[in-house]
N, C-alpha and C positions, 0 to 999 in steps of 0.2 A: 503493500499500500504506499503511495507516495505521500510525502509531507506537504502541507499547504502553508503558505505564508501570505500575509497582506503585504504586497510588494510596495515599497516606498517609492520606487521609480515609476512604476506604471499605474499606481493608485487602484490597484485591483488585486483580487486574490489570484494566486497562481501556484503552480507546482514549485516547491522549494528545491534548493540544491542538496545533493546527496551528502556532501561533505563540505566544510569550510574551504572556500577556493583560494584563500590567501592566508598567510601565517599572522598570528597575533590578534590584537583586538579588533583591527579592521576586518579580518577574515571572519571572526565570530559575529561581528555586526552585520556583515553581508549575508552570512549564512542565515541569521535569524530574520532578515528584513528584505531580501532580494529574491525574486523569482528566477527560475532558469531562463525564461524568456528575456528578462532584463539583463542577466548576466551575459547572454549571447550578444545582446546589443553593445555591451561594454566590450566584449572581445573584438568585435568589428571596430568600434570607436578606437581602442587601444592599438590595433593594427594600423589604422590610418595615422594615429599620432606617431608611432614608431617609424612608419614610412615617410611621412611628411617632414618630420624633424630629424630623420636619419639617426634615430637613437639606436645605441647598443644596449640592450636590457641588462647585460651583466655589468655595466659600469654603474657604480653607486649613484652618481648624479641622475642618470637616466631612470634608474629604479625608484629614486626618491621623487622625481618628477611624475612618473606614471602612478605612483602611490597617491600623490596629491591629487592628480586628475581623477583617479578612481574615487577618492573621497568626495570630491566635487560632483562627479558624475551622479553618484547615488544619493548623497546626503546634503549636498550644498546647492549652489546656484547652477550647476551643470558644467560639463567640460566643453569648452568651445572648440570648434575646428580652427586650424590656422587660417589666416585671412586669405592666403594664396590658394587654398584647397579648392579644387574643381572636382565635383562628384562625377565619377565615370558614368557614361551613358549605358543603359542596359538594353 
C-alpha cells in the first residue's frame, strides 16, 4: 500500500516517496511533505539548473547551490530558471 502525503508543492494529496530522497533534515522534510509527482518535477528542474549553469554536482559549491534551490523549490518562493533559459520545443 502506498503512502499518501499532502504535497506542499502541488497543494494536493499524492503518493509519497518511498524513502527520504536526500540526507539530513531537508530529506526528512521532503519525505514528509512532497509527493512523487512533485519530486519528479524537481529532478527535471535540477537537471536544467545543472545544464544551464554547467554545474558539477560533486563540487561542494554546486551541491550547496542545488540544496538551496531545492529548499526554495519546495518550501520557499520557488526556484527560478536562468534568464537565458529557452525551453526546448516538443
